[in-house]
Every structure is written in structure tokens, then in C-alpha cells.
Steps between C-alpha positions, in 0.01 A plus 500: 500500500730339748784303349605156630767259379324221320612141543639561854205451733446226759231240449212516749269213394548174319285350234601227258382414147627325199418730212756581234553865422401651163791624287628849555404622153279798571570868568315720748314683223355162390360422848253777588262367769703182541683331784867453405826360629820696445791314345720417804862581550541215740267246664253756627201594282305826526134512402237772478226657290544730200234764440445848350489791739330776295737760629822314592492262202593135490554377855617187678344419834732272698308216659784284635779254435549126480789260467507177299616173649459178299206650307336613825494858627518687831293815501542836678208741455516876551227542760592820690589743224427577140793552264421638155757563228456724202609302196681645202645355181848531652426229764311272267627162614351164386217374717280189521122514529376308800250227401172487686595157634755672723264761647395290800855417602606865467186614684398745228177585317470530125398865543631673812240683709699825494497514118153655502640834611718517186231397248338748268240491229660304220280680250610846608745716298722530810539122532567454130751790502676348807530165326625654180746721688627198691559289190675791328723542802605136472550527121195279431346753263309245298306416818447869583329592173167313552446659843590853380292471180198388702549796731523738200164371371343588836678824590748632240588808706568309821778628721640262767576584862867543410405779258586306186257479210349173384564601139871550564528164673330329210737684261792377706379145440468561129852650488633204694350267237618720207143592412604857443210603274249399771703686760507816292125487437416457872742774607391754242137451605600542862680825427189638328324467842798606710785675309705558814595149612880461486503118528265472203738710293789278615335183376390665174852623422635153560237343273561756225876441511458123489268547200774702325292812523776714650361828358171428675690425821676836488170680456362307792800588713465870422131487589578330831755765589252777429196369692625257772588637841652160579843495337640181650483306168647768271854379546415143415277607211766710329762232569283255306465748212875560492557126510271451199702749293819335618380158390414641158839672486306823432779734618325817392195443720713346770704817525182707493355325805824442683517831699139461615560141600798606712293780657218274607740240639760721663409363841469135392850358479390165356311660212760765442769231470295326239461825307874567506573142394272534196649842425851356496401204282306709245802730472739202475685600817 
């Protein structure tokens, strides 16, 4: 998507109105399928439409800009090009939802015509997974669970276009909400159907550690190492196991797992530094 500098465009047409703006008390994730105004840095306001692109995720479609003068505004619409911005939690700035009373002056429709090409069956597992994944990404796990649970009732073995399992995404939500027993149950059932999914093992190890089932977590880790071709989570998994023993001040088991933790993280400086820091502290260095 082409990048432009917001707030710095010339005004092409002029329309005046006397409508007060709603407060800037919403976040992008709260405004799916809504027209919004971005909180301004100066006297120029940027407005556009927030929607879910099934593949790109939460997206902002820039519609134009306006400036306020004595409760009136001057509007500049983006007519010649379409600028779409992938939204992430890192750029989650406060926004204001545009009331319908302003639609005429801004020359916008409640539902843009182009939105049809991004719509999908809201009763499909893919749509429910996409919504759950989106809310998890934005740390809104409590909103993710209903979508993912509905999808599980329809297609418990569903795999999304990104290759991730529905069951693992639901378990991520449960882990996020500290519902570790539910996460463990979902993940163990998933592994019965597919014992080779590395991400499922990752979430299961995390849930077991958080449930103070470290012995179970070590068995799960060993199983993952044996059967999974994908090894990308092994370093993080064993770091979490080592961290659990460190927290418990269980030096015997810490020392037992320390060499393997260093081995799996020898190319990850950030993780290796954490391991060395724990090693020094547990040895009172």
C-alpha cells in the first residue's frame, strides 16, 4: 500500500456544517465497519473507514481530510486514489466514530460500496476464526472466545489459510484469560488428531507451566522434540521450563535443564542472555 503523509494535503472542495465532534475515546479495534476520525495533531482531521480484510487484518481506508473553523469544516476527499493502511496494536491511537448526521457533509455512505469485496459468510469457520485471531492480536481475548468457540462447534479441526489451527487459537485465548485447564483440554484433544503440530505443543507447554504442572510440561516438550519437524518453538519452550524451575528456586532441576536450554538457544542472543542471567542469580553470582 502506498504511504502518504497524513494531515498535509491541500483542500479541494468546501462544505460547511455545524456539528460537534464525538469524543476521541475509541480504539481502532472497537470500530470495525465504522467511519472514524483520527485524533489530530494540529487543525487538520483525517477520516476513513475501518474494516476487516480477511487476509491483511484490520485495515483503515483513508477517505479524506477536513479542517475545523468556528465549528464548521472544510473537506478534502480522496477521489483519485485509494490508500489503505494495515492497522496493528502498535499504532492504536484514539479515534472518534463519525455520527450519521455528518455523512452528508462528508459525502460518505454508511456502508461503502467497495466493502462487499471484503465480506465473507459470518457463519463460516473462516470468518469466526479471523475475528477471533484479530481480537487476540489486539489483546482483546475476551471478545475472541465467543467467535472461536462457535467455530469449534462447527468445525473443530479447522485450519486457517495461514496454516494455524482453530484449536490452538482458542487455546491462546484461554491462556490469555488464565483459563489454563480449558486450554489444556482443547490442546490435548487437538494433539490426539494431529500429534505433529509444533504451535499446539507450544501453547500446551505454556498452559501446563502456568498451571504449575512443570513435570507435564517437560514430558510435552520431549514429545514435541521427538515428533515435530518444526523446531522454531523449542528454544522458547525450554526457556519457559527453565524459568519455571528458576522461579521455584529448584536448582537441581534448573541445572538439569540448563545445558539443553543453552543448546536450543545458542543462536538466540536475547533468550541466551536471559538464561545466563537466571544462571548467575540461582548460583548467587
